[in-house]
C-alpha positions as CSV (number, residue, x, y, z in Angstrom):
1,M,-2.6,125.4,88.4
2,K,-5.9,126.4,87.3
3,L,-8.0,124.1,84.5
4,F,-10.7,125.2,82.3
5,V,-13.9,123.0,80.6
6,L,-15.5,123.6,77.4
7,D,-18.5,121.0,76.5
8,T,-21.7,121.4,75.5
9,H,-22.4,118.2,77.3
10,T,-23.5,119.3,81.3
11,I,-23.5,116.0,82.4
12,Y,-20.0,115.2,80.9
13,R,-18.5,118.9,81.7
14,R,-19.4,118.5,85.3
15,G,-17.7,114.9,85.5
16,L,-14.8,116.1,84.0
17,V,-14.3,119.3,86.4
18,A,-15.0,117.0,89.3
19,C,-12.4,114.6,88.4
20,L,-10.0,117.4,87.6
21,D,-10.6,118.4,90.7
22,L,-9.4,115.5,92.4
23,L,-6.0,115.5,90.7
24,E,-3.1,116.9,92.6
25,D,-1.5,120.7,92.1
26,V,-5.3,121.4,91.0
27,E,-5.9,124.9,92.4
28,S,-8.9,125.4,90.7
29,V,-11.7,123.8,87.5
30,A,-14.1,125.9,85.6
31,G,-16.2,125.6,83.2
32,A,-18.2,126.7,80.4
33,E,-20.8,125.2,77.6
34,S,-19.8,127.2,74.6
35,V,-17.5,129.1,73.2
36,R,-19.3,132.4,74.0
37,D,-19.6,131.7,77.4
38,A,-16.0,130.3,77.8
39,W,-14.6,133.9,76.7
40,E,-17.4,135.7,79.3
41,H,-15.6,134.0,82.2
42,P,-13.0,135.3,84.0
43,A,-11.5,131.7,84.6
44,L,-10.7,131.4,81.5
45,F,-7.7,133.7,81.2
46,E,-6.2,132.6,83.8
47,S,-5.9,129.0,83.4
48,D,-3.2,126.5,82.9
49,I,-4.5,124.4,80.6
50,V,-8.2,124.6,78.6
51,L,-9.9,120.9,77.8
52,L,-12.5,121.5,74.8
53,D,-14.2,119.5,72.3
54,P,-13.3,121.1,68.8
55,K,-16.2,119.9,67.4
56,L,-18.5,121.4,69.4
57,P,-19.8,124.8,68.0
58,G,-17.1,127.4,66.7
59,G,-14.7,125.1,68.5
60,S,-11.8,124.5,65.8
61,D,-11.7,128.2,65.6
62,F,-11.8,128.8,69.6
63,L,-8.5,126.2,69.5
64,P,-6.1,128.2,68.3
65,A,-7.6,131.4,69.4
66,V,-7.5,130.6,73.1
67,R,-3.4,129.8,72.9
68,E,-2.7,133.0,71.7
69,A,-5.3,135.3,74.1
70,T,-4.4,133.5,77.0
71,G,-1.5,131.0,76.2
72,A,-2.6,128.3,77.8
73,R,-1.9,124.7,76.7
74,V,-5.0,123.0,75.2
75,I,-5.6,119.3,75.7
76,V,-8.6,118.1,73.2
77,C,-11.1,115.5,74.3
78,S,-13.5,114.3,71.4
79,S,-15.8,111.4,70.5
80,D,-13.8,111.6,66.8
81,G,-10.3,109.7,66.7
82,G,-10.2,109.7,62.9
83,Q,-6.9,110.7,61.5
84,E,-7.5,114.1,59.9
85,A,-9.4,115.1,63.8
86,V,-6.4,114.3,65.5
87,V,-3.9,116.0,62.9
88,G,-5.9,118.8,62.5
89,A,-5.8,119.9,66.2
90,L,-2.2,119.1,67.5
91,Q,-1.4,121.5,63.9
92,A,-3.7,124.0,65.7
93,G,-1.9,123.9,68.4
94,A,-2.7,121.3,71.0
95,V,-0.9,119.3,73.2
96,G,-2.8,116.4,73.8
97,Y,-5.8,114.3,71.9
98,L,-7.8,111.9,74.1
99,R,-10.9,110.0,72.6
100,K,-13.9,110.6,75.5
101,E,-14.9,106.8,74.7
102,E,-11.3,105.7,76.1
103,L,-11.3,108.6,78.8
104,T,-10.4,107.3,82.6
105,P,-9.2,109.0,85.4
106,D,-5.9,108.0,85.1
107,T,-5.2,108.9,81.4
108,L,-6.8,112.1,82.4
109,A,-4.3,112.9,85.2
110,S,-1.6,111.9,82.8
111,A,-2.7,114.1,80.0
112,V,-3.0,117.2,82.6
113,K,0.4,116.4,84.6
114,A,1.9,115.9,80.7
115,A,0.7,119.1,79.2
116,A,1.8,121.1,82.7
117,N,5.2,119.6,82.0
118,G,5.2,121.5,78.7
119,T,5.2,117.8,76.6
120,G,2.1,116.4,75.1
121,V,0.1,113.0,74.6
122,V,-1.7,111.6,72.3
123,T,-3.5,108.0,73.6
124,P,-1.9,104.7,72.5
125,D,-5.3,103.9,70.1
126,L,-4.8,107.2,68.4
127,L,-1.2,106.7,68.0
128,E,-1.5,103.2,66.6
129,H,-4.5,104.7,63.9
130,L,-1.9,107.3,62.6
131,L,0.7,105.0,62.6
132,A,-1.5,102.7,60.3
133,N,-1.3,105.1,57.3
134,H,2.5,105.2,58.0
135,Q,3.1,102.8,54.8
136,S,1.0,104.5,52.5
137,N,1.8,108.4,53.5
138,A,5.6,107.4,52.8
139,E,4.9,105.9,49.3
140,A,3.1,109.5,48.7
141,A,6.3,111.4,50.6
142,A,8.5,109.9,48.5
143,A,6.7,111.3,45.2
144,R,6.9,114.7,46.0
145,P,9.4,116.9,48.6
146,V,8.5,117.7,52.0
147,A,9.4,120.8,54.3
148,A,12.2,119.2,56.0
149,K,14.3,116.2,56.3
150,L,15.2,114.2,59.7
151,T,18.4,113.0,60.3
152,D,18.5,109.2,61.5
153,R,18.9,109.8,65.1
154,E,15.9,112.6,64.7
155,Q,14.5,109.6,63.6
156,Q,14.7,107.3,65.8
157,V,14.6,109.6,68.6
158,L,10.8,110.7,67.1
159,A,9.4,107.2,65.8
160,L,10.0,106.2,69.9
161,I,8.2,109.2,70.5
162,A,5.4,108.1,68.2
163,D,5.7,104.3,69.7
164,G,4.4,106.3,73.7
165,H,7.7,105.7,75.3
166,P,8.7,108.6,77.6
167,T,12.2,110.5,77.4
168,R,13.5,108.2,80.1
169,E,12.6,105.2,78.4
170,V,14.3,106.4,74.7
171,A,17.9,107.6,76.3
172,Q,17.5,104.2,77.5
173,T,17.2,102.5,74.4
174,L,19.2,104.4,72.3
175,C,22.1,104.8,74.6
176,Y,22.3,108.6,75.0
177,S,21.3,111.1,78.2
178,E,18.1,112.2,78.7
179,R,19.2,115.9,77.7
180,T,20.3,114.6,74.6
181,V,17.1,113.2,73.5
182,K,15.5,116.6,74.8
183,N,17.8,118.5,72.8
184,V,16.8,115.8,70.0
185,L,13.0,116.6,70.0
186,H,13.3,120.5,70.5
187,D,15.8,120.5,66.8
188,V,12.9,118.6,65.6
189,V,10.2,120.9,66.8
190,T,12.3,123.6,65.2
191,K,12.8,122.3,61.9
192,L,9.4,121.0,61.4
193,N,8.1,124.1,62.5
194,A,5.3,122.6,64.7
195,R,4.2,124.1,68.1
196,S,4.9,120.5,70.2
197,R,6.3,117.0,70.5
198,S,2.7,115.9,69.4
199,Q,2.8,117.7,66.7
200,A,5.4,117.4,65.3
201,V,4.7,113.3,65.9
202,A,1.6,113.9,64.0
203,F,3.3,116.0,60.7
204,A,6.2,113.2,60.8
205,V,3.5,110.6,60.4
206,R,2.0,112.1,57.3
207,E,5.0,113.1,55.9
208,G,6.1,109.7,55.9
209,L,9.3,111.0,57.9
210,I,9.4,108.3,60.7
């Protein structure tokens, strides 16, 4: 697979490129320090996965634009771990969200692997932060209509995904087949009009659906 890194910090960007270049199945890694440079870089349009910090100038608009223009999956690496930033990035189409302060070679490798497989990843500390607001979100949601309601099975599956359990563990916990869990997740993503599982989790947490 081909990767692309967009970040204004030269040393950080080069370090990220070096780490990514060591990963298995990585064919090439390119980088740019600005949105303009990224759009002018031919490697961007061949990339399977793009890693970026949406806090850089033009970054928030670049996130959905690069998905539409290239079809690449986007992983956000940012110092901002606030709920608004995480939910906003996932709603814009990011399949993963990692905090720079928590980034390690292992978490980076896991995120890239998940993105390559079409799934998403949000680090446990960020999920904990999102879920910490669950009670207040649920109370607020009870006072207003929401776009969709989840069945008990959908709530159970999505709640376990939100807690960081992979599909296999969710299936074992609920005594379902992995295919059933994947079908449930597909239905939830469709029902919530989300682009990914991570986005569905973020929406469900925000709206108090789980």
